[in-house]
C-alpha positions in Angstrom: 73.3 96.7 66.1 73.7 94.1 68.8 74.4 90.4 68.4 72.1 88.2 66.4 70.9 85.3 68.6 69.4 82.0 67.5 68.6 80.5 70.9 68.0 82.7 74.0 67.8 80.9 77.5 66.6 83.2 80.2 65.2 80.6 82.5 65.3 80.9 86.3 66.7 84.5 86.2 64.1 86.1 88.5 62.8 88.3 85.7 59.7 90.1 86.9 58.9 92.2 83.8 59.8 92.7 80.2 60.4 96.1 78.6 58.5 96.7 75.5 60.8 96.1 72.5 63.0 93.8 74.7 63.6 91.5 71.6 63.9 94.2 69.0 66.7 93.3 66.5 66.2 89.5 66.9 63.3 89.3 64.5 65.2 87.5 61.7 67.2 85.1 63.7 65.6 84.1 67.1 64.3 80.6 66.9 64.1 79.6 70.5 63.2 81.7 73.6 63.1 80.1 77.0 61.8 82.3 79.8 60.6 79.6 82.1 60.9 79.7 85.9 60.8 83.5 86.2 58.3 85.8 88.0 56.5 87.2 85.0 52.9 88.2 85.8 52.0 89.7 82.4 53.6 90.4 79.0 53.8 93.9 77.3 51.5 94.4 74.4 53.1 93.2 71.2 56.3 91.8 72.9 56.5 88.9 70.4 55.0 90.7 67.4 58.2 90.9 65.3 59.6 87.5 66.1 58.2 86.0 63.0 60.7 83.1 62.8 60.4 82.0 66.5 59.7 78.3 66.6 59.9 77.5 70.4 58.6 79.7 73.2 58.5 78.6 76.9 56.9 80.7 79.5 56.4 77.7 81.8 56.5 78.2 85.6 55.9 82.0 85.7 52.9 83.6 87.3 51.2 84.9 84.1 47.5 85.8 84.9 46.6 88.3 82.3 47.4 87.3 78.8 45.6 88.2 75.5 46.5 85.1 73.5 45.4 86.4 70.2 47.4 89.6 70.6 50.5 87.9 72.1 50.9 85.1 69.6 49.0 85.7 66.4 52.0 87.1 64.5 54.1 84.1 65.3 53.7 82.2 62.1 56.5 79.6 62.6 55.7 78.6 66.2 56.0 74.9 66.7 56.1 74.6 70.5 54.4 76.9 73.0 54.6 76.1 76.7 52.5 78.0 79.2 52.3 75.2 81.7 53.1 75.2 85.4 51.0 75.6 88.6 51.3 79.4 88.8 50.3 80.3 85.3 46.6 80.8 85.2 46.2 80.6 81.5 43.5 77.9 81.2 42.7 77.6 77.5 44.2 78.6 74.2 41.8 79.7 71.4 42.6 78.7 67.8 45.1 81.2 66.5 44.9 82.5 63.0 46.7 80.5 60.3 
């Protein structure tokens, strides 16, 4: 078992894609994930599904153009801050997510 992280800052790392299961093992501890300023264009299906305690997620300033918001974020019951801003992200609206 790897280290248990509370905050994970991966901003401006030039990341172009995420492997499915990239955050496996962090489901009970990860509260903050900052992936802003990378080169992500899409997210693997279910990439955040086990991060039930995640409170802050920043995907700002990527190039995300294909994102199923319901699928990507519905299992995140503790989310307080979600940042999809930036001129290159083409996510234009966020539907109401299930409570």
